[in-house]
ZANUVEX-92873 format. One record per residue (C-alpha): residue in three letters; residue number from 1; x, z negated, y. Coordinates in steps of 0.001 Angstrom, whole numbers, always signed. Each point is the difference from the previous one (the first is absolute). Layout:
% ZANUVEX-92873
+--------+-------+---------+---------+---------+
! vexlum ! lumti !       u !       w !       v !
+--------+-------+---------+---------+---------+
!    ala !   NUM !       X !       Z !       Y !
...
+--------+-------+---------+---------+---------+
This chain:
% ZANUVEX-92873
+--------+-------+---------+---------+---------+
! vexlum ! lumti !       u !       w !       v !
+--------+-------+---------+---------+---------+
!    met !     1 !  +53604 ! +151048 !  +16460 !
!    ser !     2 !    -847 !   -2827 !   -2556 !
!    ala !     3 !   -2970 !   -2189 !    -541 !
!    arg !     4 !   +2409 !   -2909 !   -1373 !
!    leu !     5 !   +2897 !   -1150 !   +1894 !
!    glu !     6 !   +2518 !   -2789 !    -773 !
!    leu !     7 !   +1973 !   -1809 !   +2300 !
!    ile !     8 !   +3270 !   -2112 !   -1888 !
!    pro !     9 !   +2199 !   -1976 !   +2191 !
!    leu !    10 !   +3663 !      +9 !   -1344 !
!    glu !    11 !     +21 !   -4036 !     +48 !
!    gly !    12 !   +3423 !   -1673 !    +204 !
!    phe !    13 !   +1452 !   +2655 !   +2572 !
!    pro !    14 !   +3201 !   -1423 !   +1196 !
!    glu !    15 !    +829 !    -256 !   +3612 !
!    val !    16 !   +1551 !   +3324 !   +1489 !
!    ala !    17 !   +3328 !    -242 !   +1658 !
!    pro !    18 !   +1751 !   +2687 !   +2111 !
!    gly !    19 !   +1684 !   +2747 !   -2617 !
!    asp !    20 !   -1964 !    -834 !   -2537 !
!    asp !    21 !   -1295 !   +2953 !   -2427 !
!    leu !    22 !   -3662 !     -19 !    +107 !
!    ala !    23 !    -538 !   +1999 !   -2939 !
!    thr !    24 !   +2324 !   -2348 !   -1944 !
!    leu !    25 !   -2224 !   -2913 !   +1121 !
!    ile !    26 !   -3317 !   +1853 !    -822 !
!    his !    27 !   +1130 !   +1312 !   -3485 !
!    ala !    28 !   +1065 !   -3675 !   -1089 !
!    ser !    29 !   -3090 !   -1564 !   +1306 !
!    leu !    30 !   -2322 !   +2614 !   -1826 !
!    glu !    31 !   +2064 !    -983 !   -3353 !
!    his !    32 !    -703 !   -3674 !    +918 !
!    asn !    33 !   -3777 !    +561 !    +405 !
!    gly !    34 !     +43 !   +2082 !   -3239 !
!    leu !    35 !    -950 !   +3145 !   +1612 !
!    gln !    36 !   +1250 !   +3700 !      -4 !
!    leu !    37 !    -771 !   +2605 !   +2373 !
!    gln !    38 !   -2750 !   +2717 !    -875 !
!    ala !    39 !    -390 !   +3256 !   +1559 !
!    gly !    40 !   -2512 !    -245 !   +2883 !
!    asp !    41 !   +1271 !   -3524 !    +663 !
!    val !    42 !    +456 !    -908 !   +3495 !
!    leu !    43 !   +2410 !   -2784 !   +1396 !
!    val !    44 !   -1151 !   -1759 !   +3447 !
!    leu !    45 !   +2989 !   -1502 !   +1574 !
!    ala !    46 !    -436 !   -2231 !   +3033 !
!    gln !    47 !   +2248 !   +1272 !   +2782 !
!    lys !    48 !   +1406 !   -3306 !    +458 !
!    ile !    49 !   +2519 !    +174 !   -3277 !
!    val !    50 !    +901 !   +3631 !    +796 !
!    ser !    51 !   +1128 !   -1220 !   +3524 !
!    lys !    52 !   +2009 !   -2940 !   -1396 !
!    ala !    53 !   +1705 !   +2104 !   -2495 !
!    glu !    54 !    +646 !   +2342 !   +2754 !
!    asn !    55 !   +1644 !   -2690 !   +2265 !
!    arg !    56 !   -2772 !    +465 !   +2882 !
!    tyr !    57 !    +704 !   -3335 !   +1062 !
!    arg !    58 !   +1058 !    -459 !   +3804 !
!    arg !    59 !   +1310 !   -3212 !   +1539 !
!    leu !    60 !   -1610 !    -696 !   +3320 !
!    ala !    61 !   +3166 !   -1532 !   +1324 !
!    glu !    62 !   +1555 !   +3449 !    -204 !
!    val !    63 !   -2565 !   +1838 !   +2019 !
!    glu !    64 !    +191 !    +470 !   +3755 !
!    pro !    65 !   -3269 !    +512 !   +1573 !
!    gly !    66 !    -564 !   +2697 !   +2789 !
!    glu !    67 !   -2315 !    -118 !   +2914 !
!    arg !    68 !   -2688 !   +1817 !   -1454 !
!    ala !    69 !     +98 !   -2560 !   -3332 !
!    cys !    70 !    +106 !   -2997 !   +2709 !
!    glu !    71 !   -3106 !   +1216 !   +1850 !
!    leu !    72 !   -1910 !    +718 !   -3046 !
!    ala !    73 !   +1001 !   -3588 !   -1825 !
!    arg !    74 !   -1561 !   -1801 !   +3380 !
!    gln !    75 !   -3312 !   +2186 !    -600 !
!    ala !    76 !    +184 !    -682 !   -3824 !
!    asp !    77 !   +1469 !   -3601 !    +212 !
!    lys !    78 !   +2695 !   +1100 !   -2436 !
!    asp !    79 !   +3449 !    -498 !    -417 !
!    pro !    80 !   +1610 !   +2863 !   +2045 !
!    arg !    81 !   +2537 !    +535 !   -2889 !
!    leu !    82 !   -2922 !    +750 !   -2189 !
!    val !    83 !   -1267 !   +2165 !   +2104 !
!    glu !    84 !   +3030 !   +1907 !    +621 !
!    leu !    85 !     +48 !    +872 !   -3669 !
!    ile !    86 !   -3766 !   +1108 !     +22 !
!    leu !    87 !    +943 !   +2410 !   +2839 !
!    arg !    88 !   +3036 !   +1172 !   -2193 !
!    glu !    89 !   -2500 !    +773 !   -2930 !
!    ser !    90 !   -2671 !   +1668 !   +2174 !
!    arg !    91 !    -710 !   +3253 !   +1292 !
!    glu !    92 !   -2438 !   -1395 !   +2525 !
!    val !    93 !   -1856 !   -3362 !   +1199 !
!    leu !    94 !   -3778 !    +666 !    -285 !
!    arg !    95 !   -1295 !   -3494 !    +613 !
!    val !    96 !   +1092 !   -3231 !   +1076 !
!    arg !    97 !   -1678 !   -3227 !    -112 !
!    lys !    98 !    +996 !   -3962 !    -341 !
!    gly !    99 !   +1587 !    -199 !   -3590 !
!    val !   100 !     -37 !   +3784 !   -1011 !
!    ile !   101 !   +1375 !   +3212 !   +1140 !
!    ile !   102 !   -1591 !   +3158 !   -1738 !
!    val !   103 !   +2629 !   +2968 !    -174 !
!    glu !   104 !    +329 !   +3242 !   -1715 !
!    his !   105 !   +2902 !    -738 !   -2205 !
!    arg !   106 !   +2868 !   +2560 !    -361 !
!    glu !   107 !   -1423 !   +1139 !   -3506 !
!    gly !   108 !   -3385 !    +859 !   +1780 !
!    tyr !   109 !   -2418 !   -2577 !    -860 !
!    val !   110 !   -1558 !   -2369 !   +2311 !
!    his !   111 !   +1145 !   -3701 !    -492 !
!    ala !   112 !    -282 !   -3324 !   +1267 !
!    asn !   113 !   +3584 !   -1259 !   +1214 !
!    ala !   114 !   +1584 !   +3216 !   -1778 !
!    gly !   115 !    -514 !   -2084 !   -3302 !
!    ile !   116 !   +2822 !   -2446 !    +871 !
!    asp !   117 !    -731 !   -3295 !   -1640 !
!    arg !   118 !   +1292 !   -3545 !    -755 !
!    ser !   119 !   -2032 !    -773 !   -2944 !
!    asn !   120 !   +1118 !    -385 !   -3463 !
!    ile !   121 !   +3912 !     +76 !   +1089 !
!    gln !   122 !   +2436 !   -2726 !    +209 !
!    asn !   123 !    +699 !    -964 !   +3100 !
!    asp !   124 !   +2108 !   -2559 !   +2127 !
!    ser !   125 !   -1798 !   -1389 !   +3382 !
!    ala !   126 !   +3499 !     +19 !   +1506 !
!    asp !   127 !    +757 !   +3514 !    -852 !
!    pro !   128 !   -3399 !   +1709 !    -292 !
!    arg !   129 !    -361 !   +3478 !   -1703 !
!    val !   130 !   -2620 !   +2421 !    -904 !
!    leu !   131 !    -676 !   +2810 !   -2070 !
!    leu !   132 !    -627 !   +3784 !    +841 !
!    leu !   133 !   -1929 !   +2570 !   -1772 !
!    pro !   134 !   +1935 !   +2165 !   -2489 !
!    gln !   135 !   +2179 !   +2610 !   +1937 !
!    asp !   136 !   -2157 !   +2992 !   -1878 !
!    cys !   137 !   -2883 !   -1240 !   -2263 !
!    asn !   138 !    -826 !   +3265 !   -1468 !
!    ala !   139 !   +3801 !    +779 !    -699 !
!    ser !   140 !    +467 !   -3506 !   -1741 !
!    ala !   141 !   -3454 !    +645 !   -2163 !
!    ala !   142 !   +1691 !   +3303 !   -1157 !
!    arg !   143 !   +3214 !   -1673 !    -666 !
!    leu !   144 !   -1342 !   -2647 !   -2065 !
!    arg !   145 !   -2509 !   +2336 !   -2032 !
!    glu !   146 !   +3022 !   +1987 !    -738 !
!    ala !   147 !   +2234 !   -2881 !   -1197 !
!    leu !   148 !   -2956 !   -1465 !   -1792 !
!    gly !   149 !    -525 !   +3374 !   -1915 !
!    ala !   150 !   +3547 !    +120 !   -1217 !
!    arg !   151 !     -26 !   -3603 !   -1089 !
!    cys !   152 !   -3338 !    -385 !   -1752 !
!    gly !   153 !    -599 !   +3646 !   -1146 !
!    ile !   154 !   -3357 !     +86 !   +2220 !
!    ala !   155 !    +245 !    +698 !   +3893 !
!    pro !   156 !   -3055 !   -2190 !   +1361 !
!    gln !   157 !   -1704 !    +940 !   +3119 !
!    ile !   158 !   +1218 !   -2363 !   +2788 !
!    ile !   159 !   -1969 !   -1345 !   +2948 !
!    ile !   160 !   +1745 !   -2355 !   +2541 !
!    asn !   161 !   -2696 !   -2132 !   +1799 !
!    asp !   162 !    -212 !   -2174 !   +2893 !
!    ser !   163 !   -3138 !   -2195 !   +1660 !
!    ser !   164 !   -1408 !   +1573 !   +3038 !
!    gly !   165 !   -2722 !    -486 !   +2537 !
!    arg !   166 !   -2471 !   +2603 !   +1083 !
!    ala !   167 !   -1381 !    +863 !   +3338 !
!    trp !   168 !   -3546 !    -330 !   -1101 !
!    arg !   169 !     +39 !   -3168 !   -2405 !
!    val !   170 !   +1252 !   -3505 !    -170 !
!    gly !   171 !   +2583 !   -1057 !   -2566 !
!    thr !   172 !   +2704 !   +1834 !   -1714 !
!    val !   173 !    +249 !   +2342 !   -2806 !
!    gly !   174 !   +2493 !   +1446 !   -2297 !
!    leu !   175 !   +1094 !   +3702 !    +981 !
!    ala !   176 !   +2654 !   +2355 !   -1356 !
!    leu !   177 !   +3054 !    +479 !   +2191 !
!    gly !   178 !   +1531 !   +2265 !   -2543 !
!    cys !   179 !    -561 !   +1589 !   -3301 !
!    ala !   180 !   +1441 !   +2446 !   -2325 !
!    gly !   181 !   -1506 !   +1912 !   -3201 !
!    leu !   182 !   -3356 !     -98 !   +1186 !
!    asp !   183 !   -2530 !   +1813 !   +2289 !
!    pro !   184 !   -1084 !   -2861 !   +2417 !
!    leu !   185 !   -3058 !   +2038 !   +1000 !
!    phe !   186 !   -2496 !    +832 !   -2326 !
!    asn !   187 !   -1629 !   +3032 !   +1543 !
!    gln !   188 !   -3563 !    +274 !   -1194 !
!    ile !   189 !   -1164 !   +2480 !   +2769 !
!    gly !   190 !   -2097 !   +2841 !   -1555 !
!    asp !   191 !    -894 !   -2074 !   -2916 !
!    cys !   192 !   -3750 !    -912 !    -764 !
!    asp !   193 !   -1597 !   -3543 !    -291 !
!    arg !   194 !   -2510 !    -744 !   -2402 !
!    phe !   195 !   -2634 !   +1495 !   +1874 !
!    gly !   196 !   +1670 !   +3435 !    +336 !
!    asn !   197 !    +948 !    -782 !   +3507 !
!    arg !   198 !   +3550 !   +1634 !    +942 !
!    leu !   199 !   +2373 !   -2514 !   +1592 !
!    glu !   200 !   +1194 !    +797 !   +3263 !
!    val !   201 !   +2350 !   -2637 !   +1167 !
!    thr !   202 !    +580 !   -2157 !   -3193 !
!    glu !   203 !   +3860 !    -708 !    -255 !
!    pro !   204 !    +840 !   -3550 !   -1501 !
!    ala !   205 !   +3262 !   -1162 !    +747 !
!    val !   206 !    +665 !   -1162 !   -3452 !
!    ala !   207 !   +3778 !   -1610 !    +833 !
!    asp !   208 !   -1511 !   -1998 !   +2304 !
!    glu !   209 !   -2873 !   -1170 !   -2072 !
!    leu !   210 !   +2228 !    -737 !   -2924 !
!    ala !   211 !   +2290 !   -1791 !   +2330 !
!    ala !   212 !   -2679 !   -2302 !   +1081 !
!    ala !   213 !   -1188 !    -757 !   -3479 !
!    ala !   214 !   +3696 !    -938 !    -873 !
!    ser !   215 !     +29 !   -2182 !   +3232 !
!    leu !   216 !   -2529 !   -2032 !   -1369 !
!    val !   217 !   +2240 !    -655 !   -2905 !
!    gln !   218 !   +3175 !    -670 !   +1756 !
!    gly !   219 !   -1428 !   -2314 !   +2534 !
!    gln !   220 !   +1352 !    -869 !   +3554 !
!    ala !   221 !   +1677 !   -3487 !    -437 !
!    ala !   222 !   +2082 !   -1843 !   -2820 !
!    glu !   223 !   -1506 !   +2150 !   -2896 !
!    gly !   224 !   +3133 !   +1623 !   -1075 !
!    leu !   225 !   -1457 !   +3364 !   -1391 !
!    pro !   226 !   +1426 !   +2612 !   +2140 !
!    val !   227 !    -272 !   +2543 !   -2923 !
!    val !   228 !   -3397 !   +1320 !   -1324 !
!    leu !   229 !    -494 !   +2452 !   -2945 !
!    ala !   230 !   -3118 !   +1792 !    +671 !
!    arg !   231 !   -1094 !   +1997 !   -3263 !
!    gly !   232 !   -2998 !   +2450 !    -331 !
!    ala !   233 !     +31 !   +1251 !   +3408 !
!    arg !   234 !    +621 !   +3490 !   -1168 !
!    leu !   235 !   +1079 !   +1223 !   +3372 !
!    arg !   236 !    +895 !   +3613 !    +452 !
!    pro !   237 !   +4070 !    +342 !     -80 !
!    ala !   238 !   +1077 !   +1907 !   +2731 !
!    thr !   239 !   +3578 !    +150 !   +1989 !
!    gly !   240 !   -1384 !    -893 !   +3258 !
!    asp !   241 !    +307 !   -3604 !   +1824 !
!    ala !   242 !   -1872 !   -2469 !   +2099 !
!    arg !   243 !    +514 !   +2247 !   +3043 !
!    thr !   244 !   -2991 !   +1889 !   -1290 !
!    leu !   245 !   -2152 !   -3075 !   +1077 !
!    leu !   246 !    +892 !    -319 !   +3824 !
!    arg !   247 !   -2763 !   +1383 !   +2392 !
!    pro !   248 !   +1315 !   +2590 !   +2246 !
!    arg !   249 !     +79 !   -1506 !   +3647 !
!    glu !   250 !   -2319 !   +2603 !   +1519 !
!    gln !   251 !   -2552 !   -1122 !   -2788 !
!    asp !   252 !    +328 !   -3907 !    +546 !
!    met !   253 !   -2812 !   -1462 !   +1924 !
!    phe !   254 !   +1713 !   -3245 !    +685 !
!    arg !   255 !   +2959 !   +1364 !   +2011 !
+--------+-------+---------+---------+---------+
């Protein structure tokens, strides 16, 4: 771990369209910002640009809601077509109240409305559409890391982040939906603190911590800063991914 961390947004990043090559866009944006990748650099990407590049748009007019979707839509006061998409992207519905449906996403993390969103996308009120999360955030992160390594000569560690609520706190924070090239957990169990006490449960979720830090820079509205270069984090390299951060159901005290 490092005592100094820089978070550098890639300013002037272009709007992403379906089929765009994110590695090409990021490489060009790094040059535009006068930056070159260094060993140990981490790139944190807002999931929305990954979803856009992967064309994860869905037009509500093309969705036929089922009986279950209509029932949940009445409970949550939502468009039944949107609820149908939420169900398709989920393994299980965990909680429902007006305005929100909490689900276990098909990728395993617990998320409001399966992460489906209408913000920061162009829309037509007569033909509304929504944006789903990437098909597989970890696979997307791995592909991007490989492509940037080939293009830039250095393969950065990658985190794909999104904002999420928490069961025990108000507000949202950034968290890692996918990552590549880094160990998302820093296992310190067995280490000693400053007073010689042996640590028994200390295991910081460093990918989530960095995802949250980058989210402060990215913003949530019209900032237009979906990619942040994190320098100095010194995260441990690894071949695992963000699935390491998923708490086993038998240990989940909120389900």
